[in-house]
N, C-alpha and C positions, 0 to 999 in steps of 0.2 A: 517436460519442456525445460530447456536450458535457460536458467534465470539470467545469466550474463548476456547471452545472445538474444534473448527475448523471442526465441522461436524454437521449433523442434523439427527435426528431419526424420520423424517417425514414418513408418510405411504410409505412403499416399499423401503425406503433407507436402505443401508447395515448397520449393527450394528458395523462393523469395517472394516478396510482396508485389513485384512489378507485374506488368501486363502479360508476361510470357506464361503459358500454361505448363512449363516444364516442371516435372515432378521427379522426386527421388524414388526410384522403384527399389526400395530396400525391404528385405524381409528378414525376420529373425531366423537364425539357423541353429539347429541343435548340434551340428557337426562342428568340430574344431577346424576351422578354415586355416589354410596355410597363409598367414599374413606375413608380409615382409618384416624382417627384423633389421635393426640397424639402419642402413642407408636405403632411401627410396629415390628412384629416378622418376622424374615427372617430365612429361612433354605437354606443355600448356600452349596450345595453338602454334606449335612449331618451335617454341622457346624451351630449351632444356634446363632443368633445375635438379639439384641433388639436395636432399634434406633427410631428416630422420623421421621415423614413425612417431616418435614422441612429440616432435614439433607439429606434425599435421594433426595429431590427436589431442593437442593441448586443450582445446575448448570443446567439451562434449556437446553433441547435437549439431555441430556444424557439418557442412557438406563433406569436407575432407576427413573429419573424424568418423563419420558414417562410412565413408569409402574405405578407410584403412583400420578401423578399430577391430574388425573381425566379428563384431556383434551382429552384423547384417550381411546377407548375401547380396552385395552390391555388384551389378554388372560392370566390368571394367574391360578396357582394351589395353592389352600389353603388347608392346613392340617386340617382335620375335628376335630382332637383331641386338638391341641394347637392353631389353628388359624394362624399358620405361613405361609408366602408366600414362595413357593419353587422356587429356582433359580438353574437350573441344570448347575452349574459351580463348579470349584475347590474352596472350601472355606478356604483352608489353609492360604491364604494371604488376605482374605477379610477384616480382621481387619485394614490392611493398607489402603484399599479403604475407609472404614468408617472413619478412622482418617483424611484422606485427605478431605472427604466431610464435616466433622465436623469443621475442622480448616481452610481449604482452602489452606494449604501448607503441605509439607512433613516434618514430625517430625523425623521419622526413617525409614530406609530401611533394608532389609535383607543383611547380610554380604556376603553370598554365591552368586556367579554369577548365578548359575542355579535358585536359588530362586528369584533373581532379574529379570531374564528373564521371569519366570512364572508370577511374579507380573506385569511386563510390559504387558504381553499378557492379563491378567485379566483387567488391567486398560484400555487397548485398547478396549476390548470388551464392557466395561461399558461407553466408550466414554469420558474418563477423560484424555484429551490431556495434561493438566498441570502435572498430575502424570506421564504420559508416558515420558514427557520431562525431568522431574526431575530424573527419573530412567536412561534414556538413555544418558542424558547430565548433569551429576552431576556437582555442583559448585566446582571449584578448589580453594583450600586454598592457595592463593598467598603467604601469609606470610611464609609458609613452604619452599618456593623456594627462599626466599631472603637471601642474605649474612647477617652476623651479623651486618655489618655497615649499610646496607640498612634497616634492621629491626629497628635499633636504630633511624635512620632518620624518618622512618614511625611512630614510637611511639611518637617522638617529634612532628611531624605534627599533630598526633591525639590529643595530649595534647593542642596544639594551637587551633585546631578546637573546642574542647570541651570548652575551655575558652571563645570563642566567642559565643557559643550557650548557655552556662549556666550563662552568666553575668546577674546580676539583676538590 
């Protein structure tokens, strides 16, 4: 089980904790499968994306890692015209999923609550618990809740800390 993601996509395990009974039908393979090297073209619900195998395999045990790692014989649909791998999911928010995979943290999230809920559902499907947590439990900006006096004290403390860290 992947400790970072809190779940495993081993054969027969659920792809997510939601109500859907969808399962990853992956099996270990003894053969050396021909996995894509370099660029991977994805068609997520009609939205086209290009990324790398390293990006989609960044977090072991996630849906995309299982799909592209070569460790499992995962059934895929490949478009004969452009060679893209089809994933039957809503692709409107998939760029957030890719950015999380590329960077390892959240850079931006949709402002709209509905869009955030949709993204959380997609992140859950892909097994990206870190992204789900970032959406469901956003960081609070403590400074915005401090009184002016407390903000001034905090700024002074930050200056003192920086002086100790940046001494030569």
